[in-house]
CHARMM internal coordinates of N, CA and C (Angstrom, degrees):
IC EDIT
DIST 1 N 1 CA 1.4475
DIST 1 CA 1 C 1.5323
ANGL 1 N 1 CA 1 C 108.81
DIST 1 C 2 N 1.2727
ANGL 1 CA 1 C 2 N 116.91
DIHE 1 N 1 CA 1 C 2 N 131.56
DIST 2 N 2 CA 1.4653
ANGL 1 C 2 N 2 CA 121.74
DIHE 1 CA 1 C 2 N 2 CA -179.33
DIST 2 CA 2 C 1.5240
ANGL 2 N 2 CA 2 C 109.46
DIHE 1 C 2 N 2 CA 2 C -75.26
DIST 2 C 3 N 1.3100
ANGL 2 CA 2 C 3 N 114.18
DIHE 2 N 2 CA 2 C 3 N 140.73
DIST 3 N 3 CA 1.4667
ANGL 2 C 3 N 3 CA 119.95
DIHE 2 CA 2 C 3 N 3 CA 178.84
DIST 3 CA 3 C 1.5175
ANGL 3 N 3 CA 3 C 110.28
DIHE 2 C 3 N 3 CA 3 C -82.05
DIST 3 C 4 N 1.3043
ANGL 3 CA 3 C 4 N 114.57
DIHE 3 N 3 CA 3 C 4 N 145.76
DIST 4 N 4 CA 1.4478
ANGL 3 C 4 N 4 CA 120.59
DIHE 3 CA 3 C 4 N 4 CA 176.09
DIST 4 CA 4 C 1.5263
ANGL 4 N 4 CA 4 C 107.70
DIHE 3 C 4 N 4 CA 4 C -83.79
DIST 4 C 5 N 1.3107
ANGL 4 CA 4 C 5 N 118.78
DIHE 4 N 4 CA 4 C 5 N 133.07
DIST 5 N 5 CA 1.4565
ANGL 4 C 5 N 5 CA 122.59
DIHE 4 CA 4 C 5 N 5 CA -176.96
DIST 5 CA 5 C 1.5191
ANGL 5 N 5 CA 5 C 113.28
DIHE 4 C 5 N 5 CA 5 C -91.05
DIST 5 C 6 N 1.2999
ANGL 5 CA 5 C 6 N 118.31
DIHE 5 N 5 CA 5 C 6 N 22.40
DIST 6 N 6 CA 1.4610
ANGL 5 C 6 N 6 CA 120.58
DIHE 5 CA 5 C 6 N 6 CA 179.74
DIST 6 CA 6 C 1.5185
ANGL 6 N 6 CA 6 C 110.20
DIHE 5 C 6 N 6 CA 6 C -74.12
DIST 6 C 7 N 1.3076
ANGL 6 CA 6 C 7 N 115.33
DIHE 6 N 6 CA 6 C 7 N 142.73
DIST 7 N 7 CA 1.4620
ANGL 6 C 7 N 7 CA 119.59
DIHE 6 CA 6 C 7 N 7 CA 175.01
DIST 7 CA 7 C 1.5226
ANGL 7 N 7 CA 7 C 108.42
DIHE 6 C 7 N 7 CA 7 C -84.86
DIST 7 C 8 N 1.3324
ANGL 7 CA 7 C 8 N 115.85
DIHE 7 N 7 CA 7 C 8 N 171.35
DIST 8 N 8 CA 1.4643
ANGL 7 C 8 N 8 CA 120.09
DIHE 7 CA 7 C 8 N 8 CA 178.28
DIST 8 CA 8 C 1.5232
ANGL 8 N 8 CA 8 C 111.36
DIHE 7 C 8 N 8 CA 8 C -61.81
DIST 8 C 9 N 1.3322
ANGL 8 CA 8 C 9 N 116.57
DIHE 8 N 8 CA 8 C 9 N -31.32
DIST 9 N 9 CA 1.4684
ANGL 8 C 9 N 9 CA 120.18
DIHE 8 CA 8 C 9 N 9 CA 179.55
DIST 9 CA 9 C 1.5257
ANGL 9 N 9 CA 9 C 110.92
DIHE 8 C 9 N 9 CA 9 C -63.82
DIST 9 C 10 N 1.3189
ANGL 9 CA 9 C 10 N 116.33
DIHE 9 N 9 CA 9 C 10 N -33.88
DIST 10 N 10 CA 1.4583
ANGL 9 C 10 N 10 CA 120.27
DIHE 9 CA 9 C 10 N 10 CA 178.51
DIST 10 CA 10 C 1.5191
ANGL 10 N 10 CA 10 C 111.59
DIHE 9 C 10 N 10 CA 10 C -80.96
DIST 10 C 11 N 1.3146
ANGL 10 CA 10 C 11 N 117.26
DIHE 10 N 10 CA 10 C 11 N -32.60
DIST 11 N 11 CA 1.4530
ANGL 10 C 11 N 11 CA 122.17
DIHE 10 CA 10 C 11 N 11 CA -173.69
DIST 11 CA 11 C 1.5249
ANGL 11 N 11 CA 11 C 112.21
DIHE 10 C 11 N 11 CA 11 C -77.11
DIST 11 C 12 N 1.3242
ANGL 11 CA 11 C 12 N 118.47
DIHE 11 N 11 CA 11 C 12 N -39.19
DIST 12 N 12 CA 1.4590
ANGL 11 C 12 N 12 CA 120.89
DIHE 11 CA 11 C 12 N 12 CA -175.28
DIST 12 CA 12 C 1.5288
ANGL 12 N 12 CA 12 C 112.93
DIHE 11 C 12 N 12 CA 12 C -57.77
DIST 12 C 13 N 1.3383
ANGL 12 CA 12 C 13 N 119.55
DIHE 12 N 12 CA 12 C 13 N -48.10
DIST 13 N 13 CA 1.4780
ANGL 12 C 13 N 13 CA 118.06
DIHE 12 CA 12 C 13 N 13 CA 178.39
DIST 13 CA 13 C 1.5297
ANGL 13 N 13 CA 13 C 112.77
DIHE 12 C 13 N 13 CA 13 C -61.59
DIST 13 C 14 N 1.3278
ANGL 13 CA 13 C 14 N 116.96
DIHE 13 N 13 CA 13 C 14 N -34.72
DIST 14 N 14 CA 1.4640
ANGL 13 C 14 N 14 CA 120.04
DIHE 13 CA 13 C 14 N 14 CA 178.91
DIST 14 CA 14 C 1.5191
ANGL 14 N 14 CA 14 C 109.90
DIHE 13 C 14 N 14 CA 14 C -66.37
DIST 14 C 15 N 1.3334
ANGL 14 CA 14 C 15 N 116.39
DIHE 14 N 14 CA 14 C 15 N -44.55
DIST 15 N 15 CA 1.4653
ANGL 14 C 15 N 15 CA 120.77
DIHE 14 CA 14 C 15 N 15 CA 178.81
DIST 15 CA 15 C 1.5248
ANGL 15 N 15 CA 15 C 111.05
DIHE 14 C 15 N 15 CA 15 C -65.29
DIST 15 C 16 N 1.3245
ANGL 15 CA 15 C 16 N 115.74
DIHE 15 N 15 CA 15 C 16 N -39.09
DIST 16 N 16 CA 1.4635
ANGL 15 C 16 N 16 CA 120.44
DIHE 15 CA 15 C 16 N 16 CA 178.94
DIST 16 CA 16 C 1.5327
ANGL 16 N 16 CA 16 C 110.32
DIHE 15 C 16 N 16 CA 16 C -62.41
DIST 16 C 17 N 1.3292
ANGL 16 CA 16 C 17 N 116.32
DIHE 16 N 16 CA 16 C 17 N -42.10
DIST 17 N 17 CA 1.4640
ANGL 16 C 17 N 17 CA 121.26
DIHE 16 CA 16 C 17 N 17 CA 178.45
DIST 17 CA 17 C 1.5308
ANGL 17 N 17 CA 17 C 110.29
DIHE 16 C 17 N 17 CA 17 C -64.18
DIST 17 C 18 N 1.3178
ANGL 17 CA 17 C 18 N 116.44
DIHE 17 N 17 CA 17 C 18 N -42.94
DIST 18 N 18 CA 1.4587
ANGL 17 C 18 N 18 CA 120.77
DIHE 17 CA 17 C 18 N 18 CA 179.16
DIST 18 CA 18 C 1.5300
ANGL 18 N 18 CA 18 C 110.93
DIHE 17 C 18 N 18 CA 18 C -62.62
DIST 18 C 19 N 1.3416
ANGL 18 CA 18 C 19 N 116.82
DIHE 18 N 18 CA 18 C 19 N -43.46
DIST 19 N 19 CA 1.4615
ANGL 18 C 19 N 19 CA 120.66
DIHE 18 CA 18 C 19 N 19 CA 179.40
DIST 19 CA 19 C 1.5319
ANGL 19 N 19 CA 19 C 110.73
DIHE 18 C 19 N 19 CA 19 C -62.96
DIST 19 C 20 N 1.3338
ANGL 19 CA 19 C 20 N 116.32
DIHE 19 N 19 CA 19 C 20 N -39.29
DIST 20 N 20 CA 1.4704
ANGL 19 C 20 N 20 CA 120.42
DIHE 19 CA 19 C 20 N 20 CA 178.11
DIST 20 CA 20 C 1.5309
ANGL 20 N 20 CA 20 C 110.25
DIHE 19 C 20 N 20 CA 20 C -63.52
DIST 20 C 21 N 1.3114
ANGL 20 CA 20 C 21 N 116.65
DIHE 20 N 20 CA 20 C 21 N -43.94
DIST 21 N 21 CA 1.4648
ANGL 20 C 21 N 21 CA 119.89
DIHE 20 CA 20 C 21 N 21 CA 179.83
DIST 21 CA 21 C 1.5264
ANGL 21 N 21 CA 21 C 111.15
DIHE 20 C 21 N 21 CA 21 C -66.27
DIST 21 C 22 N 1.3243
ANGL 21 CA 21 C 22 N 116.80
DIHE 21 N 21 CA 21 C 22 N -35.80
DIST 22 N 22 CA 1.4636
ANGL 21 C 22 N 22 CA 120.82
DIHE 21 CA 21 C 22 N 22 CA -179.47
DIST 22 CA 22 C 1.5296
ANGL 22 N 22 CA 22 C 110.75
DIHE 21 C 22 N 22 CA 22 C -70.15
DIST 22 C 23 N 1.3497
ANGL 22 CA 22 C 23 N 116.58
DIHE 22 N 22 CA 22 C 23 N -45.17
DIST 23 N 23 CA 1.4618
ANGL 22 C 23 N 23 CA 120.86
DIHE 22 CA 22 C 23 N 23 CA -177.98
DIST 23 CA 23 C 1.5224
ANGL 23 N 23 CA 23 C 112.37
DIHE 22 C 23 N 23 CA 23 C -77.16
DIST 23 C 24 N 1.3042
ANGL 23 CA 23 C 24 N 115.49
DIHE 23 N 23 CA 23 C 24 N -39.61
DIST 24 N 24 CA 1.4500
ANGL 23 C 24 N 24 CA 119.80
DIHE 23 CA 23 C 24 N 24 CA -175.62
DIST 24 CA 24 C 1.5287
ANGL 24 N 24 CA 24 C 112.44
DIHE 23 C 24 N 24 CA 24 C 93.14
DIST 24 C 25 N 1.3128
ANGL 24 CA 24 C 25 N 116.88
DIHE 24 N 24 CA 24 C 25 N 0.65
DIST 25 N 25 CA 1.4636
ANGL 24 C 25 N 25 CA 121.15
DIHE 24 CA 24 C 25 N 25 CA 177.92
DIST 25 CA 25 C 1.5221
ANGL 25 N 25 CA 25 C 108.17
DIHE 24 C 25 N 25 CA 25 C -152.33
DIST 25 C 26 N 1.3290
ANGL 25 CA 25 C 26 N 114.90
DIHE 25 N 25 CA 25 C 26 N 159.14
DIST 26 N 26 CA 1.4622
ANGL 25 C 26 N 26 CA 119.57
DIHE 25 CA 25 C 26 N 26 CA 178.47
DIST 26 CA 26 C 1.5247
ANGL 26 N 26 CA 26 C 109.01
DIHE 25 C 26 N 26 CA 26 C -81.95
DIST 26 C 27 N 1.3033
ANGL 26 CA 26 C 27 N 115.90
DIHE 26 N 26 CA 26 C 27 N 136.91
DIST 27 N 27 CA 1.4652
ANGL 26 C 27 N 27 CA 121.01
DIHE 26 CA 26 C 27 N 27 CA 179.58
DIST 27 CA 27 C 1.5144
ANGL 27 N 27 CA 27 C 109.09
DIHE 26 C 27 N 27 CA 27 C -149.73
DIST 27 C 28 N 1.3012
ANGL 27 CA 27 C 28 N 115.01
DIHE 27 N 27 CA 27 C 28 N 154.70
DIST 28 N 28 CA 1.4570
ANGL 27 C 28 N 28 CA 120.55
DIHE 27 CA 27 C 28 N 28 CA 174.00
DIST 28 CA 28 C 1.5177
ANGL 28 N 28 CA 28 C 106.62
DIHE 27 C 28 N 28 CA 28 C -102.47
DIST 28 C 29 N 1.3095
ANGL 28 CA 28 C 29 N 115.94
DIHE 28 N 28 CA 28 C 29 N 121.67
DIST 29 N 29 CA 1.4552
ANGL 28 C 29 N 29 CA 120.78
DIHE 28 CA 28 C 29 N 29 CA -177.40
DIST 29 CA 29 C 1.5159
ANGL 29 N 29 CA 29 C 112.66
DIHE 28 C 29 N 29 CA 29 C -84.23
DIST 29 C 30 N 1.3023
ANGL 29 CA 29 C 30 N 114.82
DIHE 29 N 29 CA 29 C 30 N 174.53
DIST 30 N 30 CA 1.4522
ANGL 29 C 30 N 30 CA 121.94
DIHE 29 CA 29 C 30 N 30 CA -178.54
DIST 30 CA 30 C 1.5128
ANGL 30 N 30 CA 30 C 114.27
DIHE 29 C 30 N 30 CA 30 C -65.46
DIST 30 C 31 N 1.3153
ANGL 30 CA 30 C 31 N 117.20
DIHE 30 N 30 CA 30 C 31 N -16.42
DIST 31 N 31 CA 1.4656
ANGL 30 C 31 N 31 CA 119.24
DIHE 30 CA 30 C 31 N 31 CA -179.63
DIST 31 CA 31 C 1.5218
ANGL 31 N 31 CA 31 C 111.90
DIHE 30 C 31 N 31 CA 31 C -62.77
DIST 31 C 32 N 1.3171
ANGL 31 CA 31 C 32 N 117.38
DIHE 31 N 31 CA 31 C 32 N -26.03
DIST 32 N 32 CA 1.4632
ANGL 31 C 32 N 32 CA 120.06
DIHE 31 CA 31 C 32 N 32 CA 177.83
DIST 32 CA 32 C 1.5302
ANGL 32 N 32 CA 32 C 111.26
DIHE 31 C 32 N 32 CA 32 C -72.42
DIST 32 C 33 N 1.3335
ANGL 32 CA 32 C 33 N 116.52
DIHE 32 N 32 CA 32 C 33 N -32.17
DIST 33 N 33 CA 1.4656
ANGL 32 C 33 N 33 CA 120.60
DIHE 32 CA 32 C 33 N 33 CA 178.31
DIST 33 CA 33 C 1.5222
ANGL 33 N 33 CA 33 C 109.95
DIHE 32 C 33 N 33 CA 33 C -65.06
DIST 33 C 34 N 1.3396
ANGL 33 CA 33 C 34 N 117.11
DIHE 33 N 33 CA 33 C 34 N -35.63
DIST 34 N 34 CA 1.4633
ANGL 33 C 34 N 34 CA 119.81
DIHE 33 CA 33 C 34 N 34 CA 179.65
DIST 34 CA 34 C 1.5186
ANGL 34 N 34 CA 34 C 111.51
DIHE 33 C 34 N 34 CA 34 C -58.92
DIST 34 C 35 N 1.3131
ANGL 34 CA 34 C 35 N 116.84
DIHE 34 N 34 CA 34 C 35 N -33.15
DIST 35 N 35 CA 1.4587
ANGL 34 C 35 N 35 CA 119.98
DIHE 34 CA 34 C 35 N 35 CA 178.61
DIST 35 CA 35 C 1.5255
ANGL 35 N 35 CA 35 C 111.75
DIHE 34 C 35 N 35 CA 35 C -68.67
DIST 35 C 36 N 1.3279
ANGL 35 CA 35 C 36 N 116.58
DIHE 35 N 35 CA 35 C 36 N -27.32
DIST 36 N 36 CA 1.4585
ANGL 35 C 36 N 36 CA 120.97
DIHE 35 CA 35 C 36 N 36 CA -177.58
DIST 36 CA 36 C 1.5254
ANGL 36 N 36 CA 36 C 113.96
DIHE 35 C 36 N 36 CA 36 C -91.36
DIST 36 C 37 N 1.3241
ANGL 36 CA 36 C 37 N 118.08
DIHE 36 N 36 CA 36 C 37 N -11.55
DIST 37 N 37 CA 1.4612
ANGL 36 C 37 N 37 CA 120.12
DIHE 36 CA 36 C 37 N 37 CA -176.08
DIST 37 CA 37 C 1.5257
ANGL 37 N 37 CA 37 C 114.09
DIHE 36 C 37 N 37 CA 37 C -55.69
DIST 37 C 38 N 1.3283
ANGL 37 CA 37 C 38 N 120.49
DIHE 37 N 37 CA 37 C 38 N -44.51
DIST 38 N 38 CA 1.4716
ANGL 37 C 38 N 38 CA 118.32
DIHE 37 CA 37 C 38 N 38 CA 178.29
DIST 38 CA 38 C 1.5280
ANGL 38 N 38 CA 38 C 112.85
DIHE 37 C 38 N 38 CA 38 C -60.83
DIST 38 C 39 N 1.3140
ANGL 38 CA 38 C 39 N 117.41
DIHE 38 N 38 CA 38 C 39 N -39.39
DIST 39 N 39 CA 1.4661
ANGL 38 C 39 N 39 CA 121.00
DIHE 38 CA 38 C 39 N 39 CA 179.23
DIST 39 CA 39 C 1.5272
ANGL 39 N 39 CA 39 C 109.97
DIHE 38 C 39 N 39 CA 39 C -66.77
DIST 39 C 40 N 1.3212
ANGL 39 CA 39 C 40 N 117.09
DIHE 39 N 39 CA 39 C 40 N -43.88
DIST 40 N 40 CA 1.4697
ANGL 39 C 40 N 40 CA 121.21
DIHE 39 CA 39 C 40 N 40 CA 178.88
DIST 40 CA 40 C 1.5212
ANGL 40 N 40 CA 40 C 109.82
DIHE 39 C 40 N 40 CA 40 C -61.33
DIST 40 C 41 N 1.3372
ANGL 40 CA 40 C 41 N 116.78
DIHE 40 N 40 CA 40 C 41 N -43.93
DIST 41 N 41 CA 1.4621
ANGL 40 C 41 N 41 CA 120.58
DIHE 40 CA 40 C 41 N 41 CA 179.31
DIST 41 CA 41 C 1.5269
ANGL 41 N 41 CA 41 C 110.99
DIHE 40 C 41 N 41 CA 41 C -60.24
DIST 41 C 42 N 1.3262
ANGL 41 CA 41 C 42 N 117.28
DIHE 41 N 41 CA 41 C 42 N -45.96
DIST 42 N 42 CA 1.4638
ANGL 41 C 42 N 42 CA 120.46
DIHE 41 CA 41 C 42 N 42 CA -179.18
DIST 42 CA 42 C 1.5262
ANGL 42 N 42 CA 42 C 111.69
DIHE 41 C 42 N 42 CA 42 C -63.84
DIST 42 C 43 N 1.3319
ANGL 42 CA 42 C 43 N 117.09
DIHE 42 N 42 CA 42 C 43 N -39.37
DIST 43 N 43 CA 1.4661
ANGL 42 C 43 N 43 CA 120.00
DIHE 42 CA 42 C 43 N 43 CA 178.64
DIST 43 CA 43 C 1.5266
ANGL 43 N 43 CA 43 C 111.67
DIHE 42 C 43 N 43 CA 43 C -65.86
DIST 43 C 44 N 1.3228
ANGL 43 CA 43 C 44 N 116.65
DIHE 43 N 43 CA 43 C 44 N -43.29
DIST 44 N 44 CA 1.4627
ANGL 43 C 44 N 44 CA 120.35
DIHE 43 CA 43 C 44 N 44 CA 178.66
DIST 44 CA 44 C 1.5240
ANGL 44 N 44 CA 44 C 109.93
DIHE 43 C 44 N 44 CA 44 C -63.74
DIST 44 C 45 N 1.3232
ANGL 44 CA 44 C 45 N 115.96
DIHE 44 N 44 CA 44 C 45 N -41.63
DIST 45 N 45 CA 1.4629
ANGL 44 C 45 N 45 CA 120.08
DIHE 44 CA 44 C 45 N 45 CA 179.37
DIST 45 CA 45 C 1.5331
ANGL 45 N 45 CA 45 C 110.92
DIHE 44 C 45 N 45 CA 45 C -62.12
DIST 45 C 46 N 1.3294
ANGL 45 CA 45 C 46 N 116.09
DIHE 45 N 45 CA 45 C 46 N -43.46
DIST 46 N 46 CA 1.4617
ANGL 45 C 46 N 46 CA 120.05
DIHE 45 CA 45 C 46 N 46 CA -179.06
DIST 46 CA 46 C 1.5305
ANGL 46 N 46 CA 46 C 110.96
DIHE 45 C 46 N 46 CA 46 C -65.21
DIST 46 C 47 N 1.3209
ANGL 46 CA 46 C 47 N 117.20
DIHE 46 N 46 CA 46 C 47 N -43.15
DIST 47 N 47 CA 1.4689
ANGL 46 C 47 N 47 CA 120.89
DIHE 46 CA 46 C 47 N 47 CA 179.74
DIST 47 CA 47 C 1.5216
ANGL 47 N 47 CA 47 C 110.07
DIHE 46 C 47 N 47 CA 47 C -64.81
DIST 47 C 48 N 1.3298
ANGL 47 CA 47 C 48 N 117.77
DIHE 47 N 47 CA 47 C 48 N -43.62
DIST 48 N 48 CA 1.4643
ANGL 47 C 48 N 48 CA 120.99
DIHE 47 CA 47 C 48 N 48 CA -179.97
DIST 48 CA 48 C 1.5223
ANGL 48 N 48 CA 48 C 110.72
DIHE 47 C 48 N 48 CA 48 C -63.64
DIST 48 C 49 N 1.3152
ANGL 48 CA 48 C 49 N 116.88
DIHE 48 N 48 CA 48 C 49 N -42.45
DIST 49 N 49 CA 1.4637
ANGL 48 C 49 N 49 CA 120.99
DIHE 48 CA 48 C 49 N 49 CA 179.45
DIST 49 CA 49 C 1.5420
ANGL 49 N 49 CA 49 C 110.34
DIHE 48 C 49 N 49 CA 49 C -62.73
DIST 49 C 50 N 1.3177
ANGL 49 CA 49 C 50 N 116.48
DIHE 49 N 49 CA 49 C 50 N -43.87
DIST 50 N 50 CA 1.4579
ANGL 49 C 50 N 50 CA 121.22
DIHE 49 CA 49 C 50 N 50 CA 178.82
DIST 50 CA 50 C 1.5268
ANGL 50 N 50 CA 50 C 111.05
DIHE 49 C 50 N 50 CA 50 C -63.97
DIST 50 C 51 N 1.3308
ANGL 50 CA 50 C 51 N 116.33
DIHE 50 N 50 CA 50 C 51 N -43.78
DIST 51 N 51 CA 1.4662
ANGL 50 C 51 N 51 CA 121.18
DIHE 50 CA 50 C 51 N 51 CA -179.88
DIST 51 CA 51 C 1.5263
ANGL 51 N 51 CA 51 C 110.61
DIHE 50 C 51 N 51 CA 51 C -62.25
DIST 51 C 52 N 1.3324
ANGL 51 CA 51 C 52 N 117.65
DIHE 51 N 51 CA 51 C 52 N -44.48
DIST 52 N 52 CA 1.4579
ANGL 51 C 52 N 52 CA 121.28
DIHE 51 CA 51 C 52 N 52 CA 179.22
DIST 52 CA 52 C 1.5325
ANGL 52 N 52 CA 52 C 111.50
DIHE 51 C 52 N 52 CA 52 C -65.31
DIST 52 C 53 N 1.3151
ANGL 52 CA 52 C 53 N 116.47
DIHE 52 N 52 CA 52 C 53 N -37.90
DIST 53 N 53 CA 1.4608
ANGL 52 C 53 N 53 CA 120.66
DIHE 52 CA 52 C 53 N 53 CA 177.19
DIST 53 CA 53 C 1.5270
ANGL 53 N 53 CA 53 C 111.01
DIHE 52 C 53 N 53 CA 53 C -62.58
DIST 53 C 54 N 1.3339
ANGL 53 CA 53 C 54 N 116.63
DIHE 53 N 53 CA 53 C 54 N -46.11
DIST 54 N 54 CA 1.4682
ANGL 53 C 54 N 54 CA 120.58
DIHE 53 CA 53 C 54 N 54 CA 179.55
DIST 54 CA 54 C 1.5209
ANGL 54 N 54 CA 54 C 111.35
DIHE 53 C 54 N 54 CA 54 C -64.18
DIST 54 C 55 N 1.3306
ANGL 54 CA 54 C 55 N 116.06
DIHE 54 N 54 CA 54 C 55 N -37.91
DIST 55 N 55 CA 1.4572
ANGL 54 C 55 N 55 CA 120.88
DIHE 54 CA 54 C 55 N 55 CA 179.48
DIST 55 CA 55 C 1.5330
ANGL 55 N 55 CA 55 C 110.10
DIHE 54 C 55 N 55 CA 55 C -65.84
DIST 55 C 56 N 1.3286
ANGL 55 CA 55 C 56 N 117.06
DIHE 55 N 55 CA 55 C 56 N -42.57
DIST 56 N 56 CA 1.4618
ANGL 55 C 56 N 56 CA 122.26
DIHE 55 CA 55 C 56 N 56 CA 178.41
DIST 56 CA 56 C 1.5302
ANGL 56 N 56 CA 56 C 110.46
DIHE 55 C 56 N 56 CA 56 C -61.23
DIST 56 C 57 N 1.3341
ANGL 56 CA 56 C 57 N 116.68
DIHE 56 N 56 CA 56 C 57 N -46.15
DIST 57 N 57 CA 1.4680
ANGL 56 C 57 N 57 CA 121.21
DIHE 56 CA 56 C 57 N 57 CA 179.44
DIST 57 CA 57 C 1.5241
ANGL 57 N 57 CA 57 C 110.38
DIHE 56 C 57 N 57 CA 57 C -63.07
DIST 57 C 58 N 1.3133
ANGL 57 CA 57 C 58 N 118.11
DIHE 57 N 57 CA 57 C 58 N -42.25
DIST 58 N 58 CA 1.4655
ANGL 57 C 58 N 58 CA 121.76
DIHE 57 CA 57 C 58 N 58 CA 179.17
DIST 58 CA 58 C 1.5209
ANGL 58 N 58 CA 58 C 110.61
DIHE 57 C 58 N 58 CA 58 C -63.25
DIST 58 C 59 N 1.3246
ANGL 58 CA 58 C 59 N 117.64
DIHE 58 N 58 CA 58 C 59 N -40.63
DIST 59 N 59 CA 1.4693
ANGL 58 C 59 N 59 CA 120.93
DIHE 58 CA 58 C 59 N 59 CA 178.39
DIST 59 CA 59 C 1.5224
ANGL 59 N 59 CA 59 C 110.73
DIHE 58 C 59 N 59 CA 59 C -65.09
DIST 59 C 60 N 1.3245
ANGL 59 CA 59 C 60 N 116.70
DIHE 59 N 59 CA 59 C 60 N -40.37
DIST 60 N 60 CA 1.4628
ANGL 59 C 60 N 60 CA 120.45
DIHE 59 CA 59 C 60 N 60 CA 177.97
DIST 60 CA 60 C 1.5300
ANGL 60 N 60 CA 60 C 111.06
DIHE 59 C 60 N 60 CA 60 C -64.11
DIST 60 C 61 N 1.3273
ANGL 60 CA 60 C 61 N 117.45
DIHE 60 N 60 CA 60 C 61 N -38.53
DIST 61 N 61 CA 1.4661
ANGL 60 C 61 N 61 CA 120.78
DIHE 60 CA 60 C 61 N 61 CA 178.27
DIST 61 CA 61 C 1.5222
ANGL 61 N 61 CA 61 C 111.37
DIHE 60 C 61 N 61 CA 61 C -66.36
DIST 61 C 62 N 1.3158
ANGL 61 CA 61 C 62 N 117.40
DIHE 61 N 61 CA 61 C 62 N -38.62
DIST 62 N 62 CA 1.4653
ANGL 61 C 62 N 62 CA 121.12
DIHE 61 CA 61 C 62 N 62 CA 178.67
DIST 62 CA 62 C 1.5197
ANGL 62 N 62 CA 62 C 109.29
DIHE 61 C 62 N 62 CA 62 C -65.26
DIST 62 C 63 N 1.3375
ANGL 62 CA 62 C 63 N 117.48
DIHE 62 N 62 CA 62 C 63 N -43.92
DIST 63 N 63 CA 1.4681
ANGL 62 C 63 N 63 CA 120.98
DIHE 62 CA 62 C 63 N 63 CA 178.74
DIST 63 CA 63 C 1.5296
ANGL 63 N 63 CA 63 C 110.63
DIHE 62 C 63 N 63 CA 63 C -62.23
DIST 63 C 64 N 1.3264
ANGL 63 CA 63 C 64 N 116.18
DIHE 63 N 63 CA 63 C 64 N -41.54
DIST 64 N 64 CA 1.4555
ANGL 63 C 64 N 64 CA 121.44
DIHE 63 CA 63 C 64 N 64 CA -179.58
DIST 64 CA 64 C 1.5437
ANGL 64 N 64 CA 64 C 110.49
DIHE 63 C 64 N 64 CA 64 C -65.18
DIST 64 C 65 N 1.3288
ANGL 64 CA 64 C 65 N 117.31
DIHE 64 N 64 CA 64 C 65 N -39.04
DIST 65 N 65 CA 1.4603
ANGL 64 C 65 N 65 CA 121.37
DIHE 64 CA 64 C 65 N 65 CA -179.69
DIST 65 CA 65 C 1.5221
ANGL 65 N 65 CA 65 C 111.41
DIHE 64 C 65 N 65 CA 65 C -71.01
DIST 65 C 66 N 1.3271
ANGL 65 CA 65 C 66 N 117.23
DIHE 65 N 65 CA 65 C 66 N -30.21
DIST 66 N 66 CA 1.4635
ANGL 65 C 66 N 66 CA 120.74
DIHE 65 CA 65 C 66 N 66 CA -179.50
DIST 66 CA 66 C 1.5220
ANGL 66 N 66 CA 66 C 112.53
DIHE 65 C 66 N 66 CA 66 C -73.41
DIST 66 C 67 N 1.3218
ANGL 66 CA 66 C 67 N 116.98
DIHE 66 N 66 CA 66 C 67 N -22.41
DIST 67 N 67 CA 1.4724
ANGL 66 C 67 N 67 CA 119.14
DIHE 66 CA 66 C 67 N 67 CA -177.24
DIST 67 CA 67 C 1.4944
ANGL 67 N 67 CA 67 C 111.82
DIHE 66 C 67 N 67 CA 67 C -91.84
END
COOR INIT
IC SEED 1 N 1 CA 1 C
IC BUILD
C-alpha cells in the first residue's frame, strides 16, 4: 500500500472534518488536554510549593511566639 505524503498540517483539518461528520456537532476532544498537561503540572507544583512554604513559615512563627 502506498503511503500518503500528507503532513500533519494537512491531515488534522481532514480528521477534524471527519470527526465533525461522525459526531454531528463540533467538539474539542481530549487530545487538546494532553497539550496542556505539562503547564497544568507546573502550575500545580508551583502552588503546592508556595503553600508548603507559607505553612512552614507560619509554623515557625507559632513556635517562635510560644517561646
